[in-house]
NUKOL-675906 format. One record per residue: x, y, z of N, C-alpha, C in turn; residue number from 1. Coordinates in steps of 0.02 Angstrom, whole numbers, plus 50000, padded with zeros to 5 digits. Atoms other than C-alpha are relative to their C-alpha. Layout:
! residues N
   npx   npy   npz  capx  capy  capz   cpx   cpy   cpz kolse
     X     Y     Z     X     Y     Z     X     Y     Z   NUM
...
This chain:
! residues 288
   npx   npy   npz  capx  capy  capz   cpx   cpy   cpz kolse
 49970 49938 50025 53095 49731 52403 49935 50027 49964     1
 50050 49947 50012 52967 49876 52376 50023 50011 49918     2
 49985 49958 50044 52971 49929 52183 49949 50048 49986     3
 50039 49944 50024 52915 50066 52091 49912 49989 49974     4
 50052 50029 50019 52775 49952 52006 49949 50003 50061     5
 50041 49993 49936 52704 49925 52189 49971 50049 50029     6
 50038 49929 49963 52693 50101 52244 49948 50036 49946     7
 50041 49969 50017 52611 50132 52098 49909 49978 50000     8
 50071 50019 49971 52456 50006 52117 49989 50018 50052     9
 50037 49966 49943 52455 50072 52285 49967 50069 49992    10
 50029 49926 49996 52435 50252 52247 49917 49990 49946    11
 50060 50015 50038 52305 50177 52113 49918 49987 50040    12
 50031 50027 49949 52211 50097 52248 49968 50039 50055    13
 50007 49936 49950 52204 50241 52367 49956 50049 49969    14
 50052 49960 50040 52132 50349 52222 49940 49978 49990    15
 50070 50050 50014 51989 50219 52196 49969 50014 50075    16
 50056 50014 49918 51935 50218 52377 49983 50069 50016    17
 50006 49943 50021 51949 50415 52382 49935 50001 49973    18
 50029 49995 50034 51850 50410 52244 49933 49966 50010    19
 50060 50038 49972 51717 50294 52311 49987 50028 50065    20
 50022 49963 49949 51716 50376 52478 49942 50056 49979    21
 50038 49955 50007 51625 50521 52407 49930 50000 49954    22
 50057 50019 50023 51507 50439 52315 49948 49933 50028    23
 50035 50053 49963 51375 50309 52382 49912 50007 49989    24
 50057 50012 50028 51206 50256 52296 49955 49947 50041    25
 50060 50050 49942 51059 50179 52408 49943 50013 49953    26
 50072 50001 50025 50875 50125 52331 49984 49960 50024    27
 50044 50045 49975 50755 50061 52398 49907 50002 49972    28
 50072 50000 50021 50551 50010 52353 49973 49989 50070    29
 50037 49998 49940 50432 50040 52500 49952 49960 50007    30
 50037 50057 50001 50306 49910 52443 50003 49964 49930    31
 50012 50051 50067 50343 49765 52339 49953 49949 49988    32
 50060 50038 50034 50186 49684 52337 49937 50065 50010    33
 50037 49968 49988 50044 49800 52310 49937 49977 49955    34
 50070 50038 50041 49846 49794 52231 50009 50028 49951    35
 50022 49970 50038 49792 49841 52088 49999 50064 49998    36
 50005 49941 49988 49819 50035 52047 50003 50050 50070    37
 49973 49962 49933 49896 50057 52220 50072 50020 49986    38
 49933 49967 50007 50061 50162 52230 50048 49953 50036    39
 49931 50018 49957 50236 50114 52284 50044 50044 49982    40
 49937 49954 49990 50386 50213 52289 50058 49981 49981    41
 49921 50032 50006 50555 50183 52224 50052 50076 50006    42
 49949 49936 49993 50678 50313 52308 50077 49966 49989    43
 49922 50006 50004 50855 50326 52246 50037 50060 50034    44
 49948 49971 49967 50998 50414 52356 50062 49987 49981    45
 49921 49991 49983 51173 50482 52318 50042 50036 50031    46
 49967 49967 49968 51287 50528 52428 50067 50046 49971    47
 49972 49967 50051 51385 50670 52340 50043 50068 50040    48
 49974 49945 49979 51500 50808 52380 50000 50042 49954    49
 50021 49941 50033 51447 50984 52315 50073 50002 49968    50
 49952 49966 50042 51556 51013 52169 49977 50052 49949    51
 50021 49971 50063 51453 51111 52044 49969 49988 49953    52
 50016 50041 50060 51407 50965 51940 49927 49977 50003    53
 50075 50041 49986 51229 50899 51896 49986 49926 49968    54
 50014 50088 50022 51189 50715 51872 49949 49993 49921    55
 50039 50026 50037 51117 50635 51712 49944 49951 50017    56
 50037 50044 49977 50973 50543 51736 49976 49945 49932    57
 50023 50045 50050 50923 50373 51618 49958 49962 50020    58
 50042 50031 49958 50777 50316 51645 49951 49950 49944    59
 50019 50026 50053 50714 50246 51482 49952 49916 50003    60
 50035 50073 49988 50688 50059 51525 49940 49991 50051    61
 50062 50001 49950 50569 50110 51670 49946 50038 49961    62
 50061 49963 50021 50455 50235 51581 49979 49958 49923    63
 50038 50048 50070 50434 50120 51413 49982 49938 50029    64
 50037 50058 49957 50379 49969 51540 49928 49982 49965    65
 50061 50008 50031 50213 49915 51463 49974 49985 50073    66
 50048 50017 49953 50169 49836 51630 50008 50056 50056    67
 49991 49949 49923 50227 49967 51762 49999 50081 49990    68
 50015 49944 50021 50150 50135 51758 50044 50046 50038    69
 49958 49955 49976 50261 50292 51820 49943 50066 49995    70
 50061 49957 49984 50124 50422 51895 50055 50062 50000    71
 49951 49942 49978 50280 50546 51969 50051 49996 50006    72
 49922 50016 49978 50466 50581 51982 50011 50073 50018    73
 49957 49936 49953 50537 50704 52110 50075 49995 49999    74
 49921 50002 49987 50722 50753 52123 49998 50057 50071    75
 49980 49941 49973 50798 50848 52261 50071 49979 50037    76
 49933 49987 49954 50940 50889 52383 49978 50013 50068    77
 49994 50005 49915 50954 50845 52573 50073 49963 50011    78
 49934 50006 49970 51106 50854 52677 50027 49950 49959    79
 49948 50017 50061 51222 50829 52527 49990 49944 49963    80
 50005 50057 50016 51144 50685 52469 49935 50032 49928    81
 50025 50011 50057 51056 50681 52281 49924 49961 50004    82
 50062 50054 49987 50873 50593 52285 49959 50009 49937    83
 50046 49999 50053 50765 50539 52160 49937 49953 50021    84
 50050 50041 49987 50578 50464 52182 49964 49996 49958    85
 50022 50017 50060 50493 50375 52063 49918 49987 50045    86
 50073 50029 49961 50285 50351 52112 49972 49936 49939    87
 50011 50044 50038 50243 50186 52031 49924 49961 50007    88
 50073 50043 49979 50076 50072 52010 50003 49957 49933    89
 49996 50031 50062 50027 49943 51885 49900 49999 50007    90
 50074 50006 50007 49857 49903 51820 49967 49921 49978    91
 50003 50081 50012 49877 49711 51795 50024 49948 50046    92
 49974 50031 49946 49905 49576 51921 50045 49959 49966    93
 49952 50054 50010 50059 49478 51906 50065 50009 50024    94
 49950 49990 49978 50228 49473 51943 50060 50033 49956    95
 49947 49971 50055 50352 49606 51866 50065 50023 50024    96
 49942 49984 49972 50524 49664 51875 50000 50069 49972    97
 49996 49935 50019 50553 49857 51886 50080 49996 49971    98
 49947 49995 50047 50703 49892 51764 50032 50055 50040    99
 49943 49963 49963 50864 49969 51831 49990 50084 49970   100
 49983 49933 50021 50883 50163 51831 50069 50021 49999   101
 49938 50006 50013 51061 50232 51773 49991 50061 50016   102
 50001 49946 49963 51124 50390 51850 50062 50022 49979   103
 49918 49996 50011 51293 50460 51772 50014 50076 50025   104
 49973 49955 49957 51374 50597 51881 50087 50011 49978   105
 49927 49986 50013 51533 50671 51792 50022 49937 49973   106
 49974 50071 50042 51654 50508 51748 49963 49951 50051   107
 50037 50069 49965 51550 50399 51875 49936 49994 49987   108
 50052 50051 50038 51397 50284 51822 49975 49975 50063   109
 50012 50035 49943 51283 50232 51957 49935 49950 49950   110
 50057 50024 50028 51132 50111 51925 49965 49956 50044   111
 50047 50039 49960 50996 50018 52028 50004 49942 49970   112
 50008 50075 50017 50983 49825 52029 49930 50013 49973   113
 50079 50023 50029 50809 49752 51947 49960 49976 50065   114
 50038 50017 49944 50678 49740 52084 49940 49977 49989   115
 50057 50031 50019 50536 49631 52094 49932 50020 50022   116
 50063 49972 49965 50349 49688 52114 49949 49968 49990   117
 50053 50056 49984 50208 49574 52151 49921 50053 50005   118
 50076 49975 50008 50047 49648 52091 49937 49955 49995   119
 50040 50046 49994 49885 49562 52152 49917 50045 50008   120
 50057 49958 49995 49698 49604 52169 49942 49950 50036   121
 50035 50036 49984 49559 49559 52265 49931 50012 49997   122
 50069 49978 50018 49433 49619 52186 49965 49929 49944   123
 50044 50037 50051 49311 49505 52080 50014 50038 49914   124
 49987 49981 50077 49334 49485 51886 49949 50057 49984   125
 50057 49968 50037 49255 49631 51799 49981 50064 50038   126
 50030 49945 49946 49226 49746 51949 50086 50064 49982   127
 49972 49946 50017 49316 49917 51905 49989 50070 50030   128
 50029 49929 49961 49243 50042 52021 50070 50039 50047   129
 49959 49956 49948 49357 50191 52100 49979 49996 50068   130
 50007 50001 49924 49373 50160 52278 50059 50051 50025   131
 49957 49967 49967 49459 50278 52404 50073 49948 50000   132
 49925 50060 49979 49612 50150 52444 50038 50000 49921   133
 49962 50003 50068 49662 50163 52251 50052 50078 49998   134
 49944 49938 49984 49721 50344 52315 49974 50044 49938   135
 50012 49936 50047 49740 50474 52170 50018 49962 49925   136
 50014 50031 50069 49746 50340 52023 49951 49955 49975   137
 50059 50002 50034 49612 50302 51909 50014 49955 49942   138
 49985 50040 50067 49609 50151 51773 50000 50030 49945   139
 49991 49954 50055 49649 50240 51617 49960 49982 49944   140
 50048 50034 50059 49523 50249 51465 50050 49998 49937   141
 49964 49998 50049 49630 50193 51312 49961 50027 49936   142
 50034 49981 50061 49560 50308 51166 50028 49972 49939   143
 49981 50013 50063 49675 50238 51051 49975 49926 49993   144
 50037 50056 49989 49589 50060 51073 49935 50016 49987   145
 50078 49990 49995 49417 50161 51071 50013 50025 49928   146
 49988 49986 50077 49464 50251 50897 50014 49942 49955   147
 49998 50060 50066 49526 50095 50801 49948 49960 50010   148
 50062 50024 50020 49364 50013 50847 49963 50022 49963   149
 50024 49962 50029 49271 50131 50789 50013 50019 49930   150
 49965 49966 50076 49386 50156 50626 49975 49909 49969   151
 50042 50072 50030 49330 49946 50596 49933 49994 50003   152
 50069 50015 49991 49161 49956 50648 49972 50051 49919   153
 50025 49967 50053 49138 50103 50511 50033 49972 49930   154
 49982 50044 50067 49245 50012 50363 49951 49951 50000   155
 50052 50050 50010 49136 49861 50415 49933 50028 49950   156
 50089 49994 50013 48968 49950 50394 50001 50042 49918   157
 49998 49975 50067 49036 50050 50231 50017 49938 49941   158
 50011 50057 50064 49085 49882 50142 49934 49975 50013   159
 50051 50016 50008 48931 49808 50191 49956 50039 49945   160
 50069 49962 50043 48831 49945 50087 50041 50008 49952   161
 49995 49981 50083 48950 49957 49944 49996 49909 49987   162
 50033 50048 50012 48933 49766 49948 49926 49989 49964   163
 50074 49982 50017 48746 49788 49947 49980 50042 49937   164
 50009 49945 50058 48750 49921 49809 50026 49965 49932   165
 49964 50040 50072 48865 49809 49681 49937 49937 50003   166
 50045 50060 50009 48734 49672 49713 49933 50006 49975   167
 50080 49970 50015 48578 49775 49703 50007 50006 49906   168
 49985 49976 50070 48660 49842 49515 50022 49952 49959   169
 49965 50063 50055 48735 49681 49436 49927 49997 49969   170
 50069 50020 50056 48615 49658 49279 50019 49930 49987   171
 49990 50065 49986 48594 49490 49331 49960 49944 49956   172
 50032 50037 50054 48474 49464 49177 50061 49980 49934   173
 49967 50006 50061 48616 49502 49042 50066 49941 50022   174
 49932 50051 49988 48740 49379 49148 49962 49921 49965   175
 50009 50046 50032 48636 49240 49082 50029 49988 49926   176
 49976 49980 50070 48692 49291 48908 50078 50023 49990   177
 49934 49996 50013 48868 49317 48948 50051 49951 49962   178
 49937 50048 50032 49013 49250 48836 50070 50000 50016   179
 49938 49999 49974 49175 49197 48887 50064 50009 49946   180
 49966 49989 50065 49238 49218 48698 50027 50049 50000   181
 49947 49929 50006 49392 49335 48704 50004 50004 49923   182
 49997 49968 50067 49399 49432 48553 50084 50026 49996   183
 49922 49978 50021 49599 49439 48501 49993 50072 49977   184
 50004 49935 50062 49649 49611 48413 50022 49952 49937   185
 49991 50015 50090 49670 49589 48234 50060 50027 49983   186
 49910 49975 49993 49860 49584 48200 49994 50004 49895   187
 49971 50017 50066 49825 49561 47997 49983 50076 49962   188
 49990 49940 50035 49886 49704 47881 49940 50001 49957   189
 50079 49974 50043 49745 49809 47759 50021 49949 49931   190
 49980 50037 50050 49858 49720 47614 49969 49942 49997   191
 50022 50081 50011 49842 49547 47661 49958 49970 50026   192
 50073 50018 49998 49668 49560 47708 49965 50025 49929   193
 50017 49970 50050 49643 49646 47542 50010 49915 49939   194
 49970 50056 50041 49754 49486 47459 49945 49942 50006   195
 50056 50058 49976 49640 49361 47558 49927 50010 49968   196
 50082 49999 50026 49470 49425 47492 49999 49994 49916   197
 50002 50003 50074 49532 49438 47310 50013 49910 49993   198
 50006 50074 50006 49585 49261 47333 49924 49964 50005   199
 50075 50027 49998 49416 49213 47391 49943 50022 49936   200
 50036 50017 50055 49318 49277 47246 50039 49986 49925   201
 49975 50039 50057 49436 49221 47119 49987 49925 50004   202
 50023 50090 49974 49389 49034 47192 49904 50009 49979   203
 50079 49990 50025 49208 49099 47154 49992 50000 49928   204
 50011 49963 50081 49245 49158 46985 50030 49917 49971   205
 49984 50075 50007 49327 48971 46970 49970 49954 49994   206
 50031 50048 49973 49193 48877 47033 49942 50034 49957   207
 50051 49974 50042 49067 48983 46910 49959 50032 50034   208
 50048 49988 49965 48980 49081 47028 50015 50102 49992   209
 50017 49919 50019 49002 49264 46945 49937 50022 50005   210
 50047 49963 49989 48864 49371 46981 50008 50073 50006   211
 50016 49919 50001 48802 49558 46973 50009 50006 50092   212
 49972 49998 49917 48815 49530 47185 50071 50014 50013   213
 49916 49991 49999 48996 49498 47164 50027 50059 50009   214
 49949 49941 50023 49033 49648 47079 49978 50064 50063   215
 50013 49951 49926 48964 49730 47243 50030 50000 50041   216
 49972 50017 49943 49041 49648 47359 50088 50002 49969   217
 49926 49999 50026 49225 49658 47261 49999 50085 50022   218
 49979 49919 49983 49186 49869 47258 50001 50013 50072   219
 50006 49973 49922 49127 49872 47444 50084 49971 50039   220
 49948 50016 49985 49289 49766 47485 50049 50036 49989   221
 49961 49953 50010 49393 49900 47405 49993 50058 50017   222
 50009 49946 49972 49298 50037 47467 50010 49989 50094   223
 49972 50025 49918 49349 49962 47656 50061 50005 50002   224
 49934 49996 50001 49527 49944 47603 50019 50085 50013   225
 49994 49930 49995 49517 50138 47558 49986 50028 50072   226
 50012 49979 49941 49448 50175 47715 50051 49990 50069   227
 49938 49998 49965 49578 50096 47809 50066 50027 49991   228
 49931 49945 50013 49726 50172 47727 49993 50065 50008   229
 50000 49916 49985 49650 50347 47729 49982 50016 50058   230
 50032 49990 49934 49553 50339 47893 49940 50045 49973   231
 50051 49950 50008 49421 50440 47800 49940 49922 49965   232
 50066 50028 50048 49235 50359 47754 49984 49974 49936   233
 50009 50022 50072 49260 50287 47602 49936 49955 49984   234
 50040 50052 49999 49126 50156 47607 49946 50047 50013   235
 50082 49970 50002 49000 50286 47630 50005 50055 49948   236
 50001 49947 50068 49067 50402 47472 49972 49976 49943   237
 50011 50005 50073 48999 50417 47311 50077 49975 49952   238
 49955 50012 50048 49120 50367 47165 50047 50070 49994   239
 49989 49930 50005 49124 50565 47134 50055 50021 50037   240
 49973 49978 49939 49178 50593 47317 50054 49957 50013   241
 49936 50048 49981 49323 50447 47326 50048 50040 49952   242
 49941 49968 50053 49400 50543 47157 50033 50055 50041   243
 49982 49948 49987 49404 50709 47238 50016 50015 50066   244
 49989 49992 49917 49414 50691 47430 50076 49941 50022   245
 49949 50043 49985 49547 50534 47440 50074 50029 49976   246
 49950 49974 50008 49724 50554 47421 50029 49950 49921   247
 49998 50048 50072 49781 50530 47232 50046 49926 49991   248
 49939 50038 49985 49899 50407 47282 49941 49936 49999   249
 50068 50044 49992 49706 50300 47321 49944 50008 49939   250
 50056 49985 50067 49603 50361 47168 49997 49926 49967   251
 50012 50080 50034 49533 50204 47098 49934 50014 49978   252
 50066 49962 50036 49391 50313 46994 49984 49945 49940   253
 50006 50059 50063 49426 50167 46837 49954 49969 50051   254
 50030 50061 49982 49385 50030 46945 49923 50014 50025   255
 50071 49982 49983 49227 50107 47038 49950 50009 49952   256
 50024 49976 50052 49179 50182 46884 49963 49937 49972   257
 50022 50062 50038 49181 50014 46792 49938 49970 50045   258
 50039 50048 49969 49080 49928 46926 49925 50034 50005   259
 50044 49938 50004 48953 50091 46932 49967 49985 49927   260
 50043 50017 50093 48926 50059 46712 49967 49927 50016   261
 50024 50083 50009 48891 49868 46751 49955 50015 50035   262
 50072 50010 49947 48760 49910 46899 49926 50041 49969   263
 50063 49948 50030 48666 50072 46823 49997 49991 49929   264
 50004 49987 50053 48699 50068 46651 50041 49945 49972   265
 49974 50052 50032 48734 49893 46591 50029 49984 49924   266
 49969 49972 50052 48862 49882 46449 49985 49937 49955   267
 50037 50050 50021 48802 49768 46316 50067 49939 49966   268
 49950 50059 50008 48909 49612 46286 50056 49985 50051   269
 49969 49997 49936 48970 49625 46449 49974 49940 50053   270
 50020 50037 49967 48961 49480 46578 50035 50018 50067   271
 49970 49976 49949 48973 49487 46760 50083 49964 50020   272
 49943 50034 49988 49118 49373 46758 50056 50036 49962   273
 49959 49944 50031 49225 49493 46632 50015 50050 50046   274
 49970 49946 49952 49197 49635 46750 50025 49987 50056   275
 49967 49994 49944 49246 49553 46903 50075 49962 49988   276
 49944 50014 50046 49392 49476 46796 50032 50056 50024   277
 49980 49931 50016 49428 49650 46769 49994 50058 50086   278
 49996 49990 49935 49403 49719 46949 50063 49987 50022   279
 49937 50030 49961 49515 49609 47031 50072 49989 49971   280
 49922 50005 50022 49661 49608 46897 50032 50074 50009   281
 49955 49926 50000 49664 49816 46915 50006 49999 50087   282
 49991 50021 49930 49644 49780 47120 50048 49993 50006   283
 49913 50024 49981 49805 49685 47108 50060 50018 49977   284
 49938 49976 50025 49902 49774 47008 50015 50079 50031   285
 49977 49922 49981 49854 49968 47077 50031 49978 50087   286
 49988 49989 49920 49866 49903 47271 50021 49935 50038   287
 49958 50059 49973 49941 49733 47282 50065 49991 49972   288
């Protein structure tokens, strides 16, 4: 018993047969074996009833193949058939596969199969002379490799020149006295530094090493402290200049005056010990 399902399947198959009868694809490679530089032709033909539509050709696999070179592509219509012709060659001996070409025409898609191409040469190695049997193809000149090689040659020459210039200008004599001692930054505060210096002077006083030279050292340490605190060259200023130039907060004229008086106008019955003790006491009271 024939059901509606059987009739439906029969109609679908009939439509597919009618669709297939309106399309037929054939392809052929006229020379599957060529010499290097020789041309071979891949011809694709699709029989199609005229309906006003145009096919779309997808040939990326063929055009991007590094071993197969596409020289020319032609399309034409002959006796109700759409034809695509590819002129191909290769510049390197070996066994290669010509990738398939896909053609989409309306709702139908056609594709060629992979074809084998054998490329050989009878010429000795290194022979690149252009001969008539090579037809219109010649071995291409690789500008990319040429420019890349020129770039690396120039970079090498520049590198050699830079190395020569550096070696020539190195102060070799100074390297003999080169020291690997690394000076770390001084993280000690100004007041901590002054407190350490005052402690050193007091140790000298306790050991009985008080002298007029110590008075000058104490005064110089105070001027260094003032220089650090005020960012002014207090070590190069006189006592009068220190009094009038520095901020009133750091005016220590009494300390400097007592030191100058001891040095230039000695006071009767005054010893270096008493002056040093006075200076250290004033520094501790005013700055520490």
